[in-house]
C-alpha positions in Angstrom: -169.2 -100.8 52.0 -168.4 -97.5 53.6 -170.8 -94.6 53.9 -169.8 -90.9 53.5 -170.4 -88.2 56.1 -170.9 -84.6 54.8 -169.8 -81.4 56.6 -172.9 -79.7 55.4 -174.9 -82.0 57.8 -172.6 -81.2 60.7 -171.4 -77.7 60.4 -174.3 -75.2 60.4 -174.3 -71.5 59.8 -170.8 -69.9 60.0 -169.4 -72.9 61.9 -166.0 -74.1 60.6 -165.3 -76.7 63.3 -167.3 -78.9 65.6 -166.1 -80.8 68.7 -167.7 -84.0 69.9 -166.9 -86.2 72.8 -168.0 -89.8 72.5 -167.8 -92.9 74.7 -167.2 -95.8 72.4 -169.1 -99.1 72.5 -167.1 -102.3 72.6 -169.0 -103.8 69.7 -167.2 -104.1 66.4 -168.4 -101.5 63.8 -170.5 -102.9 61.0 -168.6 -100.9 58.4 -166.1 -98.2 57.8 -167.1 -94.6 57.0 -165.4 -91.8 55.2 -166.2 -88.0 55.0 -165.8 -84.9 52.9 -164.3 -83.0 55.7 -161.1 -83.2 57.7 -161.2 -84.9 61.1 -158.9 -84.8 64.1 -159.5 -87.0 67.0 -157.6 -88.3 70.1 -158.0 -91.0 72.6 -159.0 -89.2 75.8 -159.4 -92.2 78.0 -159.0 -96.0 77.8 -158.0 -98.0 74.7 -159.5 -97.5 71.2 -159.5 -99.9 68.3 -159.1 -97.8 65.1 -160.3 -99.8 62.2 -158.7 -99.0 58.8 -158.9 -100.5 55.4 -155.6 -102.3 56.0 -156.6 -103.5 59.5 -157.1 -102.3 63.0 -154.7 -100.2 65.1 -154.9 -100.0 68.8 -154.8 -96.5 70.3 -154.0 -95.5 73.9 -154.7 -92.4 75.8 -153.0 -89.4 74.1 -152.8 -91.0 70.6 -153.9 -88.3 68.1 -155.0 -89.0 64.5 -155.3 -86.6 61.5 -157.6 -87.7 58.7 -158.2 -86.2 55.3 -161.4 -86.4 53.2 -161.8 -89.9 51.8 -159.9 -91.7 54.6 -162.2 -94.6 55.6 -162.2 -95.7 59.2 -164.3 -96.6 62.3 -163.8 -96.6 66.0 -164.4 -99.2 68.7 -163.9 -99.1 72.4 -161.6 -101.6 74.1 -162.7 -102.3 77.6 -164.7 -99.8 79.7 -164.7 -96.0 79.5 -163.1 -95.6 76.1 -163.5 -92.0 75.2 -162.5 -90.0 72.2 -162.6 -86.3 71.4 -163.3 -85.7 67.7 -163.3 -82.5 65.5 -165.1 -82.1 62.2 -163.2 -79.3 60.3 -164.4 -77.6 57.2 -162.1 -78.2 54.2 -161.9 -74.5 53.5 -160.3 -73.9 56.9 -157.6 -76.5 56.3 -157.0 -75.2 52.7 -156.5 -71.7 54.0 -154.0 -72.9 56.6 -151.8 -74.7 54.1 -152.0 -71.7 51.7 -150.7 -69.3 54.4 -148.3 -71.8 56.1 -146.6 -73.9 53.5 -144.3 -75.6 56.1 -147.2 -77.8 57.2 -147.4 -79.5 53.8 -146.3 -83.1 54.0 -147.3 -83.3 57.7 -150.5 -84.0 59.7 -153.6 -83.3 57.5 -151.3 -82.8 54.6 -149.4 -86.1 55.0 -149.3 -87.9 51.6 -150.1 -91.4 53.0 -152.8 -92.7 55.2 -154.0 -91.1 58.4 -151.2 -89.6 60.4 -150.9 -90.6 64.0 -148.9 -88.9 66.7 -148.9 -89.0 70.5 -149.4 -86.4 73.2 -147.9 -87.0 76.6 -149.8 -86.1 79.8 -148.7 -82.5 79.8 -149.4 -82.1 76.1 -152.8 -83.8 76.4 -153.8 -81.5 79.2 -152.9 -78.5 77.0 -154.9 -80.0 74.2 -157.9 -80.6 76.4 -157.7 -77.0 77.7 -157.7 -75.7 74.1 -160.7 -78.0 73.4 -162.7 -76.4 76.3 -161.9 -73.0 74.9 -163.1 -74.1 71.5 -166.3 -75.5 72.9 -167.1 -72.1 74.5 -166.4 -70.2 71.2 -168.5 -69.5 68.1 -166.6 -72.2 66.3 -166.0 -69.8 63.4 -162.9 -69.4 61.4 -161.1 -67.5 64.1 -161.9 -70.0 66.8 -160.9 -72.9 64.4 -157.5 -71.4 63.7 -156.9 -70.4 67.3 -157.2 -74.2 68.1 -155.4 -75.6 65.1 -152.5 -73.2 64.6 -150.7 -73.9 67.9 -151.1 -77.6 67.6 -150.0 -77.7 64.0 -147.0 -75.5 64.7 -145.9 -77.6 67.6 -146.2 -80.9 65.8 -144.6 -79.6 62.6 -141.7 -78.4 64.7 -141.4 -81.8 66.3 -141.3 -83.4 62.9 -138.7 -80.9 61.7 -136.6 -81.7 64.9 -136.7 -85.4 64.1 -135.3 -84.8 60.6 -132.4 -82.6 61.9 -128.9 -84.0 61.8 -127.5 -84.8 65.2 -124.7 -82.3 64.9 -127.2 -79.5 64.1 -129.6 -80.4 66.9 -126.7 -80.4 69.4 -125.4 -77.1 68.0 -128.9 -75.5 68.4 -129.1 -76.8 71.9 -125.7 -75.4 72.8 -126.6 -72.1 71.3 -129.1 -71.6 74.1 -126.1 -71.0 76.4 -125.4 -67.3 76.9 -121.8 -67.7 76.0 -122.6 -69.1 72.6 -125.8 -67.0 72.0 -123.9 -63.7 72.5 -121.7 -64.6 69.5 -124.7 -65.0 67.2 -124.3 -67.0 64.0 -120.5 -67.2 64.5 -121.2 -68.9 67.9 -123.5 -71.4 66.3 -121.0 -72.2 63.5 -118.2 -72.6 66.1 -120.1 -75.2 68.2 -121.4 -77.0 65.1 -117.8 -77.7 63.9 -118.9 -77.3 60.3 -118.2 -74.8 57.6 -120.2 -71.6 57.8 -121.7 -72.2 54.4 -122.8 -75.7 55.3 -124.4 -74.6 58.5 -126.3 -71.9 56.6 -127.6 -74.3 54.0 -128.9 -76.7 56.7 
């Protein structure tokens, strides 16, 4: 039976976000837990066993997971030096982000299914860790929380959008970076797309 963690016990005063670094024990967790807050964590080092109601998932360095309130899970180290960085985020902060930025809906914290998992390469993980250090040295208020979350959410949402783009449009957008095409504006984009102007506009 899972236990529930509460943001009121973790976020004190005006804090909207809290960062924790934890070295994980190799022993299997006794039970799963859930929470009434949003959680973001990533595997900073080593391998991590992410236990979920449907079974475990192995995470490697750079794997990043977004969880909503009610998502039950537990973490276990695999081998030595398994380290995760975890963020407890007040639900009001996440609600405000989606109200102001509706394009995030359906992705990340707002994914309709189970926890959403993505991966950060070495360069992206370094940027994420740099932002984490800045967050640690901040008041962890609403401004600090959004300063950390917005760039990450914007980047990952753009990546998800790019994955859904038809090949012809992705190639046209790439070609439009050329000065010869860019100078012609929308007409140049339509020309390299090879589609009708109205169709390109709709897409």
